[in-house]
N, C-alpha and C positions, 0 to 999 in steps of 0.2 A: 918301325920298335914296336914290333907287340909283344906287349908284356902278359904277360898271362898268369894267375894265381887261379890253381886246380887242387879242391878239391876232394875226396874219396875217399869210401869206407874203411878200413883198417883189414885186415885179415887177407891182403894180395903179397905174393911171392914178391921178391927182389927182381925176377924177372920181365915178370908185369909190369911192374914201375918201371924198369928201364924202358920198354916197350912201349907204354905210354906218353914216354918222356919222348922217345925219339920219332914216335910217326904221330904223336901230335906238331911237335917242332918240322918235321915234313909236309903236315897237310899242312899248314900254315904256310908255309913259302910255295908250297904247288898252288894253293887258293887265292892268294893275295900279293904273289909276287915280294913278297918280303924277302931281303937278304936273309940266308940265315943267322949268319953274324949277328943279327939283329936283333933275333928271337930269343926270349927269355921265356922259360918260365918253373915256376916253382909250382910245389906237390905238398899238402897239404890232407893229412891219412885223419880223419873222425873216426870215434870211438860210434859202431850202431845204435848204443843207446842214446848216444846225443842226434837222432834224425831222427824228422819224420817225415814221412811223403804219403800222400795222403791215406793220413790218419794212423797208418802204420810206422811201428816206432821201429827200426833198423833195416827199414827195407830200400834194398841197394841201388844209390843215388852215384853222379858225377855231376858237379858244377864245375865252369869253366870264367872266371871275369875275367875280359880279354880288353886292355886297353891299346887302341891305336892312336897314332896321330891322324887327324882330321884329315880326311880328304878323298876315302873311300868310298867306292860307289854301292849303291844297296845290293847291285849284281856280284860284286866282290863279298862283301857281308856276307849273303845269302851263301856264298861256295865255301867261304869260313868254315860258316855253321854245318854244312851237310859233310865238310871233309874234318871236322874238327871233331863232328859229331861218329865217323865212321871209325876215326881214330882210337876216339873212348870206348865206342864199346866192342872193336875186335878186342884193344887190349885186356881190356878187362872183362870182357863175355858180358855183357849188360846189355839189355835191350836199351833203344834208342829211346826210347817214350820215359826211362829215368838219367838224359842227361838232360842238364842245362844248358846253356852259353849265355852270357851277355857280355854285349861290345858295347864299351865306351865309347866314344869317341873325345881325342882327347885337343885341344887346340895345341898351333906349334909353338905357342908362346908359356903352355902350362907345364912342356917335358921336357923334361931335364937330360939330353945323353950325354956320350963320352967329354970327361973333362969339363963337366958342370957349367955346361953353355945349355941353351935350351936350342931345341931342336930347329927352328926359327935362326937362330942366330949359326947354326951348323947345315945350313943351307940346305933342311928339309920340306 
C-alpha cells in the first residue's frame, strides 16, 4: 500500500503533472512489485518563493514522501529510489540532484486499508 505525498514547484503544465503521476505510479509498481490498485499519490504545488535549496530561493526541487507497509528490503527501497527519481526527473525536466525521496516504514497494525481495517487484519 504505497502512499506518496509529492511536492513540486508551481509552473508545470497539466501534461507534465499528469506524466509525473502516471510515471511515478508505474515506477512504484515496477520497482517494488506493488499492485497498481494499491498505489496512492497526491501532488502539492509550492510557490518558488516558499522554497529554499542550498541557500537559493526558488531553486527547482521535488520531494516524495513514501509510506510503505514494513517489510520491503533495502534492495527494493534502493530500486524505488532510483525508479521514482527517474520518473520525477523525466516528467519535470529537473536534475536528479534536486529530488529527495523519503521512505517511512509503517507497521501493518498502523496502516488502515480498504473498509477501515488494518493492513494486518487484511492479511497484508
